[in-house]
matplotlib code that plots the C-alpha trace (Angstrom):
import matplotlib.pyplot as plt

x = [-50.3, -48.2, -49.3, -47.7, -45.6, -47.4, -50.8, -53.8, -54.6, -57.9, -58.8, -62.4, -64.3, -67.2, -67.0, -64.5, -62.4, -59.5, -59.2, -58.3, -56.4, -54.0, -53.3, -52.4, -49.9, -48.5, -47.8, -46.2, -49.4, -50.0, -48.1, -49.7, -50.5, -48.2, -46.2, -44.1, -44.7, -42.5, -43.1, -41.4, -38.5, -38.6, -40.2, -42.7, -42.0, -38.4, -38.0, -41.7, -40.7, -39.1, -41.9, -44.8, -42.4, -42.5, -46.6, -49.5, -52.6, -56.2, -58.9, -62.9, -62.5, -59.8, -58.6, -58.7, -58.5, -61.9, -60.9, -57.7, -57.9, -57.2, -53.9, -52.6, -54.2, -51.6, -48.6, -49.0, -48.9, -45.7, -43.9, -44.8, -43.0, -40.1, -40.9, -38.2, -39.5, -38.7, -40.9, -43.9, -45.9, -45.1, -46.2, -49.3, -50.7, -49.8, -51.5, -54.5, -55.1, -54.3, -57.6, -59.5, -59.7, -57.4, -60.5, -61.0, -57.6, -58.4, -61.4, -61.8, -62.1, -65.2, -67.0, -66.0, -68.3, -67.9, -66.2, -64.3, -62.4, -62.0, -59.9, -57.8, -56.9, -56.1, -53.8, -52.3, -51.3, -49.4, -47.5, -44.5, -44.0, -45.1, -44.3, -47.0, -50.8, -53.1, -56.6, -59.5, -62.6, -61.9, -65.3, -67.4, -70.2, -70.0, -72.4, -71.7, -70.7, -68.4, -67.7, -66.6, -64.2, -62.4, -62.1, -60.4, -58.3, -57.0, -56.8, -54.7, -52.4, -50.7, -49.8, -47.1, -45.8, -47.5, -48.3, -52.2, -53.8, -57.0, -60.2, -63.4, -66.7, -67.9, -67.8, -68.8, -66.1, -63.5, -64.1, -63.9, -60.5, -58.6, -55.5, -55.1, -57.7, -56.9, -60.6, -60.1, -62.0, -61.4, -57.8, -56.6, -56.5, -59.1, -57.5, -55.6, -54.3, -55.7, -59.6, -59.0, -57.1, -59.3, -62.3, -60.4, -60.1, -63.4, -65.1, -62.7, -65.9, -67.3, -70.7, -73.7, -76.7, -79.8, -83.4, -85.9, -89.9, -91.5, -91.2, -87.8, -88.7, -88.3, -84.8, -82.7, -83.2, -80.5, -77.6, -78.5, -76.5, -73.1, -70.5, -72.8, -72.3, -75.2, -78.0, -78.6, -82.2, -81.1, -84.2, -86.4, -83.8, -80.7, -77.1, -75.7, -71.9, -70.2, -67.0, -66.9, -68.1, -68.9, -71.8, -73.9, -75.6, -76.7, -78.1, -80.4, -81.5, -82.3, -84.2, -86.0, -86.9, -88.0, -90.6, -88.6, -88.5, -85.2, -85.0, -81.1, -77.8, -74.9, -71.8, -71.3, -68.3, -68.6, -68.3, -66.2, -69.0, -70.0, -66.5, -66.5, -69.4, -67.9, -64.8, -66.7, -69.0, -66.0, -64.3, -67.5, -67.7, -64.4, -64.8, -68.2, -66.4, -63.3, -65.4, -67.5, -64.4, -63.3, -66.6, -65.9]
y = [-4.3, -2.4, -1.4, 1.7, 1.9, 3.2, 3.9, 1.8, -0.4, -1.7, -4.6, -4.7, -6.9, -9.4, -13.0, -15.3, -12.2, -13.3, -11.1, -13.5, -15.5, -12.4, -12.3, -16.3, -15.4, -11.9, -14.1, -17.0, -19.4, -20.0, -19.6, -18.0, -19.3, -16.9, -13.8, -13.1, -11.6, -9.6, -9.2, -6.3, -6.8, -10.6, -13.7, -15.2, -19.1, -19.2, -16.5, -17.6, -17.7, -13.9, -12.6, -14.4, -13.1, -9.2, -9.8, -9.4, -11.2, -11.2, -13.3, -13.0, -15.6, -15.1, -18.5, -17.9, -20.3, -20.1, -22.0, -19.7, -16.4, -13.4, -13.0, -16.6, -16.4, -13.5, -14.9, -18.2, -15.9, -13.9, -17.0, -18.2, -14.8, -15.4, -12.0, -11.7, -13.3, -9.9, -8.0, -10.3, -9.5, -5.6, -6.1, -7.7, -4.8, -2.3, -3.9, -4.9, -1.6, 0.0, -2.2, -1.8, -5.4, -4.8, -5.3, -8.8, -10.4, -12.5, -13.8, -17.1, -16.2, -18.3, -15.5, -12.7, -11.1, -11.2, -7.2, -8.2, -11.1, -9.0, -7.1, -9.5, -10.7, -7.0, -6.7, -10.4, -8.8, -6.2, -7.7, -8.3, -5.4, -6.2, -3.8, -5.2, -5.5, -7.8, -8.0, -10.1, -8.7, -7.4, -6.1, -9.4, -10.3, -6.8, -4.1, -0.9, 0.6, -2.1, -2.1, 1.7, 1.2, -1.4, 0.7, 3.7, 1.9, 0.4, 4.2, 4.8, 1.9, 3.7, 6.6, 4.0, 3.3, 0.4, -0.6, -2.0, -4.3, -5.1, -7.1, -5.8, -5.8, -2.6, 0.4, 2.6, 0.9, 1.5, 4.9, 6.1, 4.6, 3.5, 5.4, 3.1, 1.0, -2.1, -3.4, -7.4, -9.5, -13.2, -13.1, -10.2, -6.5, -4.4, -1.0, 0.2, 3.7, 6.7, 7.1, 10.6, 9.7, 7.3, 9.5, 11.8, 9.3, 7.8, 11.5, 14.0, 16.4, 18.6, 17.8, 19.2, 17.8, 19.8, 19.1, 20.3, 20.2, 19.6, 17.2, 15.5, 14.5, 18.2, 18.2, 17.3, 20.6, 21.2, 20.2, 23.3, 25.5, 25.8, 23.9, 21.1, 17.8, 15.9, 15.7, 12.5, 12.1, 11.5, 10.8, 14.1, 16.4, 16.1, 15.5, 17.8, 17.2, 20.4, 20.6, 24.4, 24.3, 28.4, 27.2, 26.2, 29.9, 29.5, 25.9, 27.4, 30.2, 27.9, 25.6, 28.5, 30.0, 26.5, 26.9, 24.4, 25.1, 24.5, 23.4, 22.7, 22.6, 21.0, 19.9, 16.6, 14.2, 10.5, 8.2, 4.9, 2.9, 4.9, 4.1, 0.5, -0.2, 1.9, 0.1, -3.2, -2.1, -1.1, -4.0, -6.3, -3.9, -4.5, -8.7, -8.8, -6.7, -9.0, -12.2, -10.8, -9.6, -13.8, -15.1, -12.9]
z = [-17.7, -15.1, -11.7, -10.4, -7.8, -4.4, -6.2, -5.9, -9.6, -9.4, -12.1, -13.4, -15.7, -15.6, -13.9, -15.5, -17.0, -15.0, -12.2, -10.0, -12.0, -12.7, -8.9, -8.8, -11.9, -9.7, -6.8, -9.0, -7.7, -11.4, -14.4, -17.8, -20.3, -22.9, -22.1, -19.2, -15.8, -13.2, -9.6, -8.1, -10.7, -10.2, -12.2, -9.7, -11.4, -10.4, -7.5, -6.2, -2.6, -2.4, -4.6, -1.6, 0.7, -1.1, -1.2, 1.1, 0.3, 1.1, -0.6, -0.9, 1.6, 3.4, 5.1, 8.8, 11.8, 13.7, 16.5, 17.0, 18.9, 16.5, 18.2, 17.1, 14.2, 13.4, 15.3, 13.1, 10.1, 11.3, 12.1, 8.2, 7.0, 9.4, 11.3, 13.8, 17.2, 19.3, 17.2, 16.6, 19.7, 19.4, 15.0, 16.4, 18.4, 16.0, 13.0, 15.4, 16.4, 13.0, 12.0, 14.8, 15.9, 19.1, 21.5, 19.9, 19.8, 22.8, 21.0, 19.1, 15.1, 14.8, 16.6, 14.5, 12.1, 8.3, 8.3, 11.5, 9.5, 6.7, 8.9, 10.6, 7.3, 6.6, 9.6, 8.4, 5.1, 6.1, 9.6, 7.6, 6.2, 2.3, -0.7, -2.9, -1.6, -3.5, -2.9, -4.1, -3.8, -0.4, 0.4, -0.8, 1.8, 3.9, 4.5, 3.4, 6.3, 6.9, 3.0, 3.0, 6.6, 4.8, 1.7, 3.6, 5.2, 2.4, 0.7, 3.7, 2.6, 0.3, 2.3, 4.0, 0.7, -0.4, -3.5, -4.2, -6.6, -6.2, -8.1, -7.8, -10.1, -7.9, -10.1, -7.6, -4.9, -8.0, -8.7, -5.5, -4.8, -8.2, -9.1, -11.9, -13.6, -15.9, -17.6, -18.1, -20.1, -21.2, -19.9, -21.6, -20.9, -22.8, -21.5, -18.6, -17.3, -15.3, -15.4, -15.9, -19.0, -20.0, -19.9, -22.1, -24.7, -24.7, -24.5, -26.0, -26.5, -23.3, -22.3, -20.2, -18.8, -19.1, -17.5, -19.6, -19.6, -22.6, -25.7, -26.5, -30.0, -31.3, -29.3, -32.4, -33.8, -31.4, -33.8, -35.7, -32.7, -33.7, -31.4, -30.9, -32.1, -30.8, -28.2, -26.6, -24.6, -20.7, -18.4, -18.0, -20.0, -22.5, -22.6, -24.9, -26.4, -27.4, -29.1, -26.9, -23.3, -24.2, -26.5, -23.4, -23.1, -26.7, -26.3, -23.2, -25.3, -28.3, -25.6, -24.2, -27.8, -28.6, -25.7, -23.4, -19.7, -18.4, -14.8, -14.6, -16.3, -15.2, -16.5, -17.5, -16.1, -17.4, -14.7, -14.1, -14.5, -18.4, -18.7, -17.7, -20.3, -23.1, -23.4, -22.9, -25.9, -28.1, -27.5, -28.3, -31.7, -32.9, -32.3, -34.2, -36.8, -36.7, -36.9, -40.2, -41.8, -40.9, -42.5, -45.7]

ax = plt.figure().add_subplot(projection="3d")
ax.plot(x, y, z, "-o")
ax.set_aspect("equal")
plt.show()
């Protein structure tokens, strides 16, 4: 698994897949059972302090001091990371303004909303100007508006030169954010790469969504059209997988001649959700095949 520099890598997988464990290993908080890891070129096991000083971490439930003010939480974190005393106050003001909590710096954190606490944790993670940011379910417990705001802030961080590794099981969130994805299961990566690259790997052929009125049972006849690989019923219509997108007009003509009323024709772009489940399905089928082979 490689996290490209200056980009957002999203770790996907079911509960227990190893997403949080991966972050702990990256920072040196845990050692891997096998294999090796290099974080910013360093071994976290032997250079843990250097690695952690170059990382900013936000967990699903950030450990904040509720009885302290937001400013005091940030000041304490800055001192732990050895931020020069002469720049701490300026750094706190800048980070608080960036993450939209400057108006609440003097309030006790115990009175913050969940969204405000997440913003405070994000501000804390960049106080010491780390190169690598590690976010474990940063939108957990947030309402949709707050979650969207947090994701936008994370996206903006890469513009400042940060490299981001983020865990999530929200596929819609990941789709709008990920430059690079890693699908994990049982501590191993099933697949890794840019979403568009992986989509082409799993769906080398083009497809179109065609919404029609009529009996879907007869739609299988479309496979006689040259260039049509297969037909998949899809809600009110069909998904036509083609080897050449230029045959789409021929498919529509065939439908009309067969008595169907064509309501809509749009290119089908596989979503990250479809990709995720295709990867999981392939891994499951492969695992079942290996188990069958072992029992022979």
